[in-house]
Structure formats: C-alpha cells, structure tokens
C-alpha positions in Angstrom: 136.2 82.1 117.7 139.9 81.9 118.7 141.0 78.3 119.1 144.3 77.0 120.4 145.2 73.4 119.6 147.9 71.9 121.9 149.3 68.5 121.0 152.8 67.1 120.6 151.9 65.3 117.4 151.6 67.4 114.2 149.3 64.8 112.7 146.8 65.1 115.5 147.0 68.9 115.4 146.2 68.8 111.7 143.3 66.4 112.3 141.8 68.6 114.9 142.2 71.6 112.6 140.3 69.7 109.9 137.6 68.7 112.4 136.9 72.4 113.4 137.4 73.9 109.9 134.6 76.3 109.2 133.8 76.8 112.9 136.8 78.4 114.4 138.0 81.3 112.4 141.3 82.0 114.1 143.3 78.8 115.0 146.8 78.6 116.5 148.8 75.5 117.3 151.4 74.5 119.9 153.3 71.3 120.3 153.9 71.6 124.1 152.4 72.8 127.3 155.2 75.3 127.8 154.6 76.8 124.3 150.9 77.0 125.0 151.3 78.8 128.3 153.7 81.2 126.7 151.4 81.9 123.7 148.5 82.5 126.0 150.3 85.7 127.2 149.6 87.3 123.9 146.7 85.2 122.4 143.3 85.0 124.1 141.8 81.7 123.1 138.0 81.2 123.5 138.6 77.5 123.4 141.7 75.3 124.0 142.1 71.7 123.0 144.8 70.2 125.2 146.5 66.8 125.1 147.7 65.5 128.4 150.9 63.5 127.8 153.4 65.9 126.2 157.1 66.6 126.7 158.3 68.2 129.9 155.1 69.9 131.0 152.1 67.6 131.5 148.8 68.8 130.0 147.2 69.2 133.5 149.9 71.6 134.5 149.4 73.6 131.3 145.6 73.5 131.9 146.0 75.1 135.3 148.3 77.8 134.1 146.1 78.6 131.1 143.0 78.6 133.3 144.6 81.2 135.6 145.4 83.5 132.7 142.1 83.0 130.8 139.4 82.0 133.3 136.7 82.3 130.7 138.4 80.1 128.1 136.8 76.8 127.4 139.4 74.1 127.9 138.8 70.7 126.4 141.1 67.8 127.2 141.6 65.7 124.1 143.4 62.5 124.8 143.5 58.8 123.9 143.5 57.8 127.6 140.0 57.4 128.8 140.1 56.5 132.5 137.8 57.9 135.2 140.8 58.8 137.4 142.2 60.9 134.5 138.8 62.5 133.9 138.5 63.4 137.6 142.0 64.9 137.6 141.2 67.0 134.5 138.0 68.3 136.0 139.8 69.2 139.2 142.4 71.1 137.2 139.7 73.1 135.5 138.8 71.3 132.3 135.4 72.1 130.9 135.2 68.9 128.8 137.0 65.6 128.2 137.0 64.1 124.7 138.7 60.9 123.6 140.7 61.1 120.3 138.9 58.1 119.0 135.8 60.2 118.3 136.7 63.7 117.3 133.3 64.3 115.8 132.2 64.9 119.4 134.8 67.7 119.5 133.3 69.2 116.3 129.9 69.2 117.8 131.2 70.7 121.1 133.1 73.5 119.3 130.0 74.2 117.1 127.9 74.6 120.3 130.5 77.1 121.7 130.6 79.1 118.5 126.8 79.2 118.5 126.8 80.7 122.0 129.3 83.4 120.9 126.9 84.7 118.2 
C-alpha cells in the first residue's frame, strides 16, 4: 500500500508513520498541501492522511486537488479540530474519512482495513 502523510508537524508525521508501521509498505511524507499536490504528480497514493491547518494551502484545498488527480485514493483528514462543520466541509471536499489526532489507533484500524481490501 502506498501511503502519503501530509502534516506540517514533523512529530505528527513520525507518529502517524509509527501507527501504520507494518501495514503500509511504501510511505512518503510532506509538510504542506502544496508539496503534497506536487508529489502526487509522480506518486500514486492508495491512501492519504491529510491535516487541515497547514501553511499557505489549506488541507481542504489540497484534498480537492489530490482527489482530482487520484479519484480512487482514499483520503483521510487527520486533525485535532473535531467540529461537525469541519467534518461536513471535509466530506464535501471529497474526504473518505475524518479522524481526530487524539485517537490515532482508529487510523491504524482504518488503514488495516484498506490494506486488507487490497489483497
């Protein structure tokens, strides 16, 4: 499984990498939405974990651009902000799932289920 981790905090990227260790066999990381969109021109992720509040390009904008390039990729918003209005905006932008950073074991289970479907 090709996984792309997009978060502006290196510590969070490392934590997510640890959480999915042994599940995703090809993991790439980006620290911004712009970098993620650019990387997706040459890298085809099966799954993208995407923070919302990053640098210049908001995660929802990056989500829409990645979705256009990779319509079959599973895009998971991973954020610390859990509000129904944010969840609704993420769904409208094309997110497949929404996970709060406080419980990344949910992310592990979700990525495991995606990997099982790929086999």
